[in-house]
C-alpha angles and dihedrals in degrees: 000000000000116000114254110260115247119252118264092254090055092046091051089054099043099041101040111005091245118161093203138358108295122235094034141085092311088073096077097156113084120239099246104206117169095265092049091052093043094051091047089052093049093046089053092051092047094050090048090063094039095248124162129212147116142284117205141172145132121309108272097020093116106260096141090044092053090047092050092050091047099047094043088063095049107110111248090220092062103032142042109202118207116186128185120180101172102097092178091074117122120228096267091043091054090053091050091047089051089052091054091048086055093049092249122137109243116240131208095245120070093216090057092051093047090050091049092049092054090045089052090049089053092050091058088076110187093001112105117220118230116190114200116192113192123205087017093166087074096052115117121246087247092054092049091050093051087054092050092049091053090056091055093072096089118186095193125338097330144048117280091247143015117254122208114187110196119193148132129275093292094061098083096047088047093054091048091063114111095248089063097045094109092053097046091049086066096052118096104192146022118202125188124207108207134204120271118265115240091258090049090049090056093049089048091054090048093046092051092050093049090051091067095039101268106132101163107067105235093199115104113230093255092046091051092049091049091050094049093045094049093047092053095212095304113134093206092053090049090052096050094042095045094050092051090048090050091050090051092050090046092052089053091045093231123140093208118076106214134192086259090063092049090049090052088052091050089053088058093048103046094162093066094089091061093044094049095046 
């Protein structure tokens, strides 16, 4: 009888010395490529002056990841971060969700909820509110209008909070439509997070392997080039593709990850060609 194959966790340890599966949650430290660092710095500067704007980029490029790393480092004594990720919310739903984020009981009447939101902003004292709306390209016109109206209640020379709209490449064209002219006129910046360059993709792979204790890259040169080309500079695509290739190599009990293993991974992720294009 054939010996029972070791579990994936055992294979990761015995084949590569990995403490956990690479390219996943074990890699807590962000890959700080120059664009990541520059955008984080600019977001900090813009929040410091109470500006509002948008961050856009391709699906899987790491926008939400960047925002999460950025907002986690904002000092709680200076900022109140409000984050909404459900872009299917209607205008009234968005107002109620914002109430809950501020610890305010949502009321039936919109006017009561709006009054309570502004009162909650005032109670924050010196803490500056930052409202982050994820997948903003999918927000309805009514939801975007509610956000705009909230910015109209100025306490001095600026809106009562900073707004950061986060979305894919369709967000900017969507905001440039005539129906959103009033909202976009209140935005002070548009930042784009681009794809990784091939050299950065290689560094990203190496950094993710080191994060779990793998210091000798197990990917053959051809395998690594195929992975980078197929992923198209998208960190999320690199993560998924590399994990599937690692699983294929582990199933074959081989410490070297070849182009054959990467191709097997691509066969399991047939949508990558359209995402990477």
